[in-house]
C-alpha positions in Angstrom: 86.9 148.9 85.4 90.4 147.8 84.5 90.4 150.6 81.9 90.1 153.2 84.7 93.0 151.7 86.6 95.0 152.1 83.4 94.1 155.8 83.3 91.1 155.8 81.0 88.1 158.1 81.5 84.5 156.9 80.9 81.4 159.0 80.6 79.6 156.5 82.9 82.0 155.4 85.6 82.3 151.7 86.5 80.8 151.1 89.9 81.1 148.7 92.8 80.7 149.2 96.5 82.7 148.1 99.5 81.0 145.3 101.5 78.7 144.8 98.5 78.4 141.1 99.6 76.9 141.6 103.1 74.2 141.8 105.6 71.9 144.2 103.7 71.1 141.3 101.3 68.6 138.6 102.4 70.4 136.0 100.3 73.6 136.7 102.2 71.9 136.3 105.6 70.6 132.9 104.6 74.1 131.8 103.5 75.7 133.2 106.6 73.3 131.3 108.8 74.0 128.1 106.9 77.8 128.5 107.2 77.9 128.8 111.0 80.7 131.0 112.0 81.9 134.1 110.0 85.4 132.5 109.5 83.7 129.3 108.2 82.0 131.5 105.7 85.4 133.0 104.6 87.3 129.7 104.6 84.7 127.5 102.8 85.1 128.1 99.1 81.6 127.2 98.1 80.2 129.7 100.6 82.7 132.4 99.7 82.1 132.0 96.0 78.3 132.2 96.5 78.2 135.3 98.6 80.7 137.1 96.3 78.5 136.4 93.3 75.2 137.4 94.9 75.5 141.2 94.4 76.7 140.6 90.8 73.7 138.6 90.0 71.3 141.1 91.7 72.9 144.4 90.6 75.4 143.8 87.8 78.2 145.7 89.4 81.2 146.3 87.3 83.5 144.7 89.8 83.3 141.9 92.3 85.4 141.7 95.4 86.5 138.4 97.1 84.4 137.7 100.2 86.9 137.4 103.0 88.3 139.5 105.9 91.4 141.5 106.5 92.1 139.4 109.7 92.7 136.1 107.9 96.4 137.1 107.8 96.9 137.2 111.6 94.7 134.2 111.9 96.9 132.3 109.5 100.0 133.6 111.4 98.7 131.7 114.4 96.9 134.6 116.3 93.4 133.1 116.9 90.6 135.3 115.6 86.9 135.0 116.3 83.9 137.1 115.5 81.3 137.9 118.2 77.8 139.1 117.4 77.4 142.7 118.2 81.1 143.2 118.9 83.0 142.2 115.8 86.5 140.6 115.6 88.2 139.5 118.8 91.8 138.4 119.1 94.2 137.6 122.0 96.2 140.8 122.3 99.8 140.3 121.3 102.5 141.4 123.7 105.9 142.8 122.8 107.6 139.6 124.0 105.6 137.7 121.4 106.6 139.7 118.4 109.9 137.9 117.8 108.1 134.6 117.7 105.4 136.0 115.3 108.1 137.2 113.0 110.4 134.1 113.1 107.5 131.7 112.7 106.2 133.5 109.6 109.3 134.3 107.5 108.0 132.4 104.5 104.6 132.1 102.7 104.6 128.4 103.5 103.7 129.0 107.1 100.4 130.6 106.0 99.7 128.6 102.8 97.6 125.7 104.2 95.3 128.0 106.2 94.7 130.4 103.3 94.5 127.9 100.4 90.7 127.7 100.6 90.6 131.5 100.0 92.7 131.2 96.9 90.5 128.3 95.8 87.5 130.7 96.1 89.3 133.3 94.0 89.6 130.8 91.2 86.0 129.7 91.5 84.7 133.3 91.5 86.8 134.2 88.4 85.4 131.2 86.6 81.8 132.0 87.4 82.0 135.8 86.8 81.0 137.4 83.5 84.2 138.0 81.5 83.7 141.8 81.6 83.4 141.9 85.4 86.5 142.8 87.2 87.5 140.5 90.2 89.3 142.3 93.1 91.3 140.6 95.7 92.4 142.4 98.8 94.3 142.5 102.1 94.4 144.7 105.1 97.2 147.2 105.4 99.8 146.3 108.1 98.9 149.3 110.3 95.2 148.5 110.4 95.8 144.8 111.0 98.3 145.6 113.7 95.7 147.7 115.6 93.4 144.7 116.0 96.3 142.4 117.0 97.5 144.8 119.7 94.2 145.9 121.2 92.5 142.5 120.6 89.5 144.3 119.2 88.5 147.6 117.5 88.7 150.8 119.5 87.5 154.3 118.7 91.0 155.8 118.2 93.4 152.9 118.2 95.2 154.4 121.2 96.6 150.9 122.3 98.4 150.5 118.9 99.6 154.1 118.8 101.1 153.8 122.3 102.6 150.4 121.6 104.3 151.8 118.5 105.9 154.6 120.4 107.0 152.5 123.3 108.3 149.5 121.3 109.6 151.0 118.0 111.8 148.1 116.9 109.3 145.4 117.8 106.5 147.3 116.1 108.6 147.9 112.9 109.4 144.1 112.8 105.7 143.4 113.2 104.7 145.7 110.4 107.4 144.3 108.1 106.2 140.7 108.8 102.6 141.7 108.0 103.7 143.5 104.9 105.7 140.6 103.6 103.1 138.0 104.1 100.3 140.3 102.8 102.4 140.8 99.6 102.6 137.0 99.2 98.9 136.8 99.7 98.1 139.4 97.1 100.5 137.7 94.6 98.7 134.4 95.1 95.3 136.0 94.7 96.4 137.6 91.4 97.8 134.3 90.2 94.6 132.6 91.2 92.5 134.9 89.0 92.1 138.3 90.6 92.4 141.2 88.0 93.4 143.7 90.6 93.8 144.0 94.4 92.9 146.6 97.1 94.8 147.3 100.3 92.4 148.5 103.1 94.0 150.9 105.7 90.8 151.5 107.6 92.5 153.2 110.6 94.9 155.5 108.7 93.0 158.5 109.8 94.0 158.3 113.5 97.7 159.0 112.9 99.7 162.3 113.0 101.6 163.1 109.7 104.9 161.6 110.9 103.3 158.4 112.1 101.2 158.2 108.9 104.5 158.2 106.9 106.1 155.5 109.0 103.1 153.2 109.8 100.9 153.7 106.7 103.0 154.8 103.7 106.2 152.8 104.3 104.5 149.4 104.9 102.1 149.8 101.9 105.0 150.7 99.7 106.8 147.6 100.9 103.7 145.5 99.8 103.4 147.3 96.5 107.2 146.9 95.7 107.1 143.2 96.7 104.0 142.4 94.6 105.5 144.3 91.5 108.8 142.4 91.8 106.8 139.3 90.9 103.9 140.8 88.9 105.3 144.0 87.3 102.0 145.2 85.9 99.9 144.4 89.0 97.1 146.9 89.5 96.8 147.9 93.2 94.2 150.2 94.8 95.1 151.6 98.2 92.5 153.0 100.5 93.9 154.9 103.5 90.5 155.9 105.0 90.5 159.2 106.8 93.9 160.3 105.5 92.8 163.8 104.9 95.6 166.0 103.6 97.9 162.9 103.8 96.1 161.7 100.6 98.3 164.2 98.7 101.3 162.4 97.4 100.2 159.1 98.8 100.0 157.3 95.5 103.4 158.5 94.4 105.0 157.5 97.6 103.4 154.0 97.8 103.3 153.2 94.1 99.6 152.5 94.2 97.8 152.4 90.9 94.7 154.2 92.2 93.5 155.5 95.6 90.2 155.1 97.3 88.7 158.2 98.9 86.6 158.3 102.0 83.4 160.5 102.0 85.1 163.3 104.0 87.4 164.2 101.1 86.2 167.4 99.5 85.5 166.9 95.8 87.7 169.8 94.7 90.6 168.1 96.5 89.6 164.8 94.9 89.8 166.5 91.5 93.4 167.7 92.2 94.3 164.1 93.3 92.7 162.8 90.1 95.2 164.7 88.0 97.9 162.4 89.2 96.2 159.1 89.8 92.8 157.3 89.2 90.4 157.8 92.2 87.7 155.6 93.6 84.8 156.8 95.8 83.4 158.6 97.6 79.6 158.7 98.3 78.7 158.9 102.0 77.2 155.5 102.9 74.4 157.2 104.9 73.1 158.7 101.7 72.5 155.2 100.5 70.5 154.5 103.6 68.5 157.7 103.2 67.6 157.3 99.6 65.3 159.7 97.8 66.5 163.1 96.7 69.4 163.2 99.1 70.9 160.1 97.4 70.3 161.4 93.9 72.0 164.7 94.7 74.9 162.9 96.4 75.5 160.7 93.4 75.3 163.6 91.0 77.8 165.6 93.0 80.4 162.8 92.9 79.8 162.0 89.2 79.8 165.6 88.1 82.9 166.5 90.0 85.0 163.5 89.0 83.8 162.9 85.4 86.8 164.7 84.0 89.3 162.0 84.8 89.6 158.3 85.6 87.1 157.5 88.3 85.6 154.4 89.8 82.3 155.1 91.6 82.2 153.7 95.1 81.1 154.6 98.6 83.5 156.3 101.0 83.4 153.2 103.2 81.4 150.0 103.4 77.7 149.7 102.8 75.8 149.4 106.1 73.5 146.5 107.0 70.5 148.9 107.3 70.7 149.9 103.7 67.5 149.1 101.7 68.1 147.1 98.5 65.9 149.5 96.6 68.3 152.3 97.4 71.2 150.4 95.8 69.1 150.0 92.7 68.3 153.8 92.8 72.0 154.6 93.0 72.9 152.4 90.1 70.0 153.8 88.0 71.2 157.4 88.7 74.8 156.6 87.8 74.0 154.7 84.6 71.2 157.1 83.5 
């Protein structure tokens, strides 16, 4: 997969899928039950290593991605995070009067290091256990997406609480994004130093912003992360995934400095081809086709592979695999890709 990030084209694209270690696998569910809470699963190296390796053992994906969560950064910054069954992540919403304390208390990596050390230990353990040819990806959440959870206290359909907060409290919100960007950059650097071959920045809520806000809240903070990582690791390979960006995908890699861009399933393939002329692309099968299986899945795989075979391409879904996906359909997808 590293070859694609370096601009190479392969007749059979390397493949991995977002959330490939997850609830659709029976072995994951057993490990999750044993771990207790979701954060215990993330912060206990032996569990994180095991669930990261499970899909590699079963499917032989070309890349593995660290099992963790984008909200370990606010958790390590002192904003308590918990995960509720059927609801997802829940945080105490941050108020504008708390931003200064968040920023001043987290000006250096050392404030987060103890909490995140088990994650970095897991990175090293995963790299040691993986086949040499299998790429290991680390990751973080983009500042905008992480901030949406911190402000609302949970996920919402359109992230209106964060959008409103950003407009009402511009300086405080900018300070918050900068703090998240700086500590996220530190986190990615430490993942790369611990053994990750490349990293991905997930901006899952990029698609709810108007173009001006997208530039300010998505492009600028991700560029800040990329620049900071590259100051310390000049050749760092960084995939950025601004889900739902639409036409804002155009020029995104050049503006942020990302090595490659992840495309969600709504991106037309002719538009993806035009983006591919400038930067390697990753994606972008609709996850529901993986649930459907059969002819619909085969045809979807063929469309993506045929359209993007002319340039550097990493096959992936346009978002994470869903828990109701049959394991047999993942096997079908891989057989179709690999012929």
